C-alpha positions as CSV (number, residue, x, y, z in Angstrom):
1,X,-39.8,-247.5,-165.1
2,X,-41.6,-248.3,-161.9
3,X,-40.7,-252.0,-162.1
4,X,-37.0,-251.2,-162.1
5,X,-37.4,-248.8,-159.3
6,X,-39.3,-251.4,-157.2
7,X,-36.6,-253.9,-157.7
8,X,-34.0,-251.4,-156.6
9,X,-36.0,-250.6,-153.4
10,X,-36.3,-254.3,-152.6
11,X,-32.6,-255.1,-153.2
12,X,-30.5,-255.7,-150.1
13,X,-28.0,-253.2,-149.1
14,X,-24.4,-254.0,-148.4
15,X,-25.0,-253.6,-144.9
16,X,-27.8,-256.1,-144.9
17,X,-25.5,-258.6,-146.6
18,X,-22.6,-258.1,-144.1
19,X,-25.1,-258.3,-141.2
20,X,-26.3,-261.7,-142.5
21,X,-22.9,-263.1,-143.0
22,X,-21.9,-261.8,-139.4
23,X,-24.9,-263.4,-137.9
24,X,-24.3,-266.7,-139.7
25,X,-20.6,-266.7,-138.7
26,X,-21.7,-266.1,-135.1
27,X,-23.9,-269.0,-135.1
28,X,-21.1,-271.2,-136.6
29,X,-18.6,-270.0,-134.2
30,X,-21.0,-270.7,-131.1
31,X,-21.5,-274.2,-132.4
32,X,-17.7,-274.7,-132.5
33,X,-17.3,-273.2,-129.1
34,X,-19.4,-275.9,-127.6
35,X,-16.6,-278.5,-128.2
36,X,-13.4,-276.4,-128.2
37,X,-12.4,-273.7,-125.6
38,X,-15.7,-271.8,-125.0
39,X,-14.1,-268.7,-123.4
40,X,-11.8,-268.1,-126.3
41,X,-14.5,-268.2,-129.0
42,X,-17.7,-267.2,-127.3
43,X,-17.1,-263.5,-126.4
44,X,-16.1,-262.8,-130.0
45,X,-19.2,-264.6,-131.2
46,X,-21.4,-262.6,-128.8
47,X,-19.9,-259.3,-130.1
48,X,-20.5,-260.4,-133.8
49,X,-24.1,-261.3,-133.0
50,X,-24.8,-257.9,-131.3
51,X,-23.2,-256.0,-134.1
52,X,-25.3,-257.8,-136.8
53,X,-28.4,-257.1,-134.7
54,X,-27.7,-253.4,-134.6
55,X,-26.4,-253.1,-138.2
56,X,-29.5,-254.1,-140.4
57,X,-33.2,-253.9,-140.0
58,X,-33.8,-256.3,-142.8
59,X,-31.7,-259.1,-141.2
60,X,-33.3,-258.6,-137.8
61,X,-34.7,-262.2,-137.4
62,X,-31.4,-263.8,-138.3
63,X,-29.5,-261.5,-136.0
64,X,-32.0,-262.1,-133.3
65,X,-31.6,-265.8,-133.7
66,X,-27.8,-265.5,-133.6
67,X,-28.0,-263.6,-130.3
68,X,-30.2,-266.2,-128.8
69,X,-28.3,-269.1,-130.1
70,X,-25.0,-267.6,-128.9
71,X,-26.4,-267.0,-125.4
72,X,-27.6,-270.6,-125.3
73,X,-24.3,-271.9,-126.5
74,X,-22.5,-269.8,-123.9
75,X,-24.6,-271.3,-121.1
76,X,-24.1,-274.8,-122.4
77,X,-20.6,-274.6,-123.4
78,X,-19.6,-273.4,-120.0
79,X,-21.7,-276.1,-118.4
80,X,-20.1,-278.8,-120.6
81,X,-16.6,-277.4,-119.8
82,X,-17.3,-277.4,-116.0
83,X,-19.0,-280.9,-115.9
84,X,-16.3,-282.7,-117.9
85,X,-13.5,-280.7,-116.4
86,X,-12.2,-279.2,-119.7
87,X,-10.0,-276.2,-119.9
88,X,-11.9,-273.0,-120.2
89,X,-9.0,-271.4,-122.1
């Protein structure tokens, strides 16, 4: 009985799973924003990363990585857009 109970305690909750997917999608969207319209994609990506960070304690490392990567992609995406004179929108 205790083995079954310990498996249930270690099982991820639906909030953990959704937070992981949000963080992963935020990282993917940030990478896409480096090459295509950074101001259209990056604000949504930042919001998704912050929601994932606040949503689950179990996915904290992935959500923290998503926030850091999204912030770095914002900086580099805007820098690339300005240097190469691409449209921001």
